C-alpha positions in Angstrom: 11.9 -4.4 6.8 12.0 -2.3 9.4 8.3 -2.7 10.0 8.5 -5.9 10.1 11.6 -6.1 12.8 8.9 -3.7 14.9 6.3 -6.0 14.6 8.4 -9.1 15.6 9.5 -7.3 18.3 6.4 -6.2 19.8 5.0 -9.9 19.4 8.4 -10.9 21.4 8.0 -8.1 24.1 4.2 -8.9 24.7 4.9 -12.8 24.4 7.5 -12.0 27.4 5.3 -9.9 29.3 2.6 -12.6 29.1 4.9 -14.9 30.4 5.7 -13.5 33.5 2.3 -12.8 34.0 1.3 -16.3 34.3 4.1 -17.6 35.8 4.7 -15.1 39.0 2.2 -16.4 41.9 -0.9 -14.0 42.2 -0.7 -12.8 38.6 -3.3 -15.0 37.5 -5.7 -13.0 39.2 -4.5 -9.7 37.8 -4.7 -11.3 34.4 -8.0 -12.7 34.7 -9.0 -9.0 35.8 -7.1 -7.2 33.1 -7.8 -9.2 30.5 -7.9 -6.4 28.0 -4.1 -5.6 28.6 -2.9 -9.1 27.1 -6.1 -9.5 24.1 -5.9 -6.2 22.4 -2.3 -6.3 20.8 -2.9 -9.8 19.4 -5.8 -8.5 17.9 -4.1 -5.6 17.1 -1.4 -7.5 15.0 -4.3 -9.6 13.5 -6.7 -6.3 11.6 -3.6 -4.8 10.7 -2.5 -7.9 9.3 -5.7 -8.7 7.5 -6.4 -4.8 6.4 -2.8 -4.8 5.0 -3.7 -8.6 3.1 -6.7 -7.7 1.6 -5.2 -4.7 -0.1 -7.1 -2.2 2.3 -4.4 0.5 2.5 -3.7 0.6 -1.0 -7.2 1.0 -2.2 -7.6 3.6 0.4 -4.9 6.1 -0.9 -6.0 5.4 -4.5 -9.3 6.4 -3.7 -8.3 9.0 -2.2 -6.1 10.5 -5.0 -8.8 9.5 -7.6 -9.8 13.0 -8.2 -6.0 14.4 -9.0 -5.5 10.5 -11.3 -8.6 11.1 -13.1 -7.9 14.9 -13.7 -4.6 14.1 -14.8 -5.4 11.2 -17.4 -8.2 13.6 -18.7 -5.7 16.3 -19.3 -3.4 13.7 -20.8 -5.6 12.3 -23.2 -7.3 15.5 -24.5 -3.3 15.7 -25.4 -1.8 17.9 -23.0 1.9 16.7 -22.7 2.2 15.4 -19.2 5.0 17.4 -18.4 7.3 16.6 -15.4 5.0 15.9 -12.7 6.5 15.6 -9.2 2.9 14.7 -7.1 -0.2 12.9 -8.9 -3.0 13.3 -5.8 -0.8 11.1 -2.9 2.0 9.5 -5.2 5.5 11.1 -5.4 6.0 10.4 -9.4 9.1 8.8 -10.5 8.6 9.0 -14.2 5.5 9.0 -16.5 5.8 7.6 -20.0 3.0 7.5 -22.1 0.8 9.2 -24.9 -2.9 10.5 -25.1 -3.9 6.8 -25.5 -2.1 5.9 -22.3 0.1 6.6 -19.9 1.5 5.1 -16.5 3.7 6.8 -13.9 6.2 5.0 -11.4 5.6 5.9 -8.2 8.9 6.8 -6.4 10.7 4.6 -3.3 8.3 1.3 -3.6 10.2 -1.2 -3.1 13.7 -3.1 -3.1 13.1 -5.9 -5.9 11.1 -3.6 -8.5 9.1 -0.4 -9.3 5.3 0.0 -9.4 3.3 2.5 -10.3 -0.3 3.1 -12.1 -1.2 3.2 -15.5 -4.3 4.4 -17.3 -6.0 2.7 -20.3 -9.4 3.2 -21.2 -9.3 0.6 -24.5 -8.0 -2.6 -22.4 -4.3 -3.6 -21.3 -1.7 -0.6 -21.9 0.3 -0.7 -24.6 3.0 2.0 -23.4 6.2 1.3 -25.2 8.3 0.7 -21.3 9.4 -2.6 -19.4 6.8 -4.4 -17.4 3.8 -5.9 -17.2 -0.1 -4.4 -15.9 -2.6 -5.7 -13.8 -6.1 -4.0 -14.0 -7.0 -2.8 -10.5 -10.0 -0.1 -11.0 -11.9 0.7 -14.5 -9.2 2.2 -16.7 -6.1 1.8 -14.3 -4.0 -0.8 -14.3 -1.3 -1.6 -12.0 2.2 -1.3 -13.4 4.8 -3.7 -12.2 8.6 -2.9 -13.2 10.8 -6.0 -12.6 
């Protein structure tokens, strides 16, 4: 919520500066000379919004953590108990559930209205005995959403 408020404050201040420039005499010529000053902020907002909309931050964090996630999945599938992990890759672990056939973990501090995490199951949708539902993400990995 703070990020949304920050973006709104950023947009409002940009609009005020643009309005002042357009209202004052002689400022229109300055605006033409320094058009990048007014063009860059909206382009940054559109670029960041587009990247968030298509899920680029989620995908990048997952790919950066992929080695640790796959290694952890391999050790759990070989029968090693998951134990008490604090981090898997770039994800702070809230808790783990599962068995050697499938497991899932919730990510700490993921939202106000529910918990989110990942589940690993090479044989289709996970059959973890925990509340929530699953959405396929990549390979044997699923999003685990707990309302």
